[in-house]
N, C-alpha and C positions, 0 to 999 in steps of 0.2 A: 509185292508190287499192288501199286493200288488202283482198288475197284473202281469204275467206271460206271461214270455221272450219267443215270438213266434222266430223260430229256423228260418231263411234265407236261400233259397240256390239258383246258381242260373243259370239258363238253360245253355245246354252249345251251344246251336243254338242262338238260339235268345239275349243274353246277358239282361234279365228281370229276376229282384232277384221278386222272391215270398216266399209266407212262403209255406217253407216244403209240407207241405199233399200236398200243391194241386201244387206241379211234379207228375212224376214219375222217377223211380228212376231205372237206369238202371247198372248193377251189371258184375266186374267178377270174382268169384270167386274167393280162392286163388288152387282149382285144374285147372284156365283158361278156365273154360266154362263164356263166356255171355249170361247175360237175364233180365227179368224183373225182378222186384222183388217192388213189389206194401204194402211188409205189410214196411220194409222201415227195416228194420233191419234182411237182408241174410248179413255171411258171407263176405268181403272183399272189394276192390273197387269201390267207385261208381261213375257214371256221372249226372243225372239227366235233364228231357226234360220234356217243355211243354205236356199238354195231349191234342197237336195239330197237325194233320198228318203233315201240314208247317212243324215244326220246324222240325219233327223225317228226314222228308226229306235231311234239308238244311242242318243238321247235316250227313247226311249218303254224304249228296255230299263235304261238305265243310272235311269231316273225324272229327271232332269236338269228334266224343270219341273217337277215337283213343287216339289221343291228350288225354284226358282230362281220360280213361282207360289205360293207357301208355303198349300200346300193340296193334299190328296190328289188325286190323275187317276189317277178312274177307269181301270177298262181297255174298257170302253165308248167311254170321252170320246178314248179314245187312239182308236178305231177309228173314230169317225166322222171325230179329224182328222188321220186318213190316209186314209181319203175323201179328205174337204177336201183334204188337203197336194198328191196325187196331178188336182185336178180345177183349183187354182188352182199347179202347178208351171212348166206352161205355160206362163200366161198371163204369169206368172211372171218367166222365161225372158225374153219379146222382150218386155216391163217394161225390164229390165236390159239389154241386148242396144241398145234404142232408147234410152237415157241411152250407158251408153257410144259408139254412133253420132258423139252432139251433142259429143262431150267430147272 
């Protein structure tokens, strides 16, 4: 049986290629709302970030999300995303460790 190909994505901040499951997806929905998509299945344009707060701050500083989502992301949206990112970071890291233990 042929092993499954693991989809890779690039972090918009640090430019590191990683498996899709190890990155957090930021999505711009068709209604132009920007938010975190942990499932990776929401409709809309997506950008991926490492689970590190440093990568998020770098993306904010360089406006990487603006380019990746092809829409200006306002400062208040970055602030909301940062709060969500901090809240989700622990949950994301725990899920990542769980998947690594299974392999």
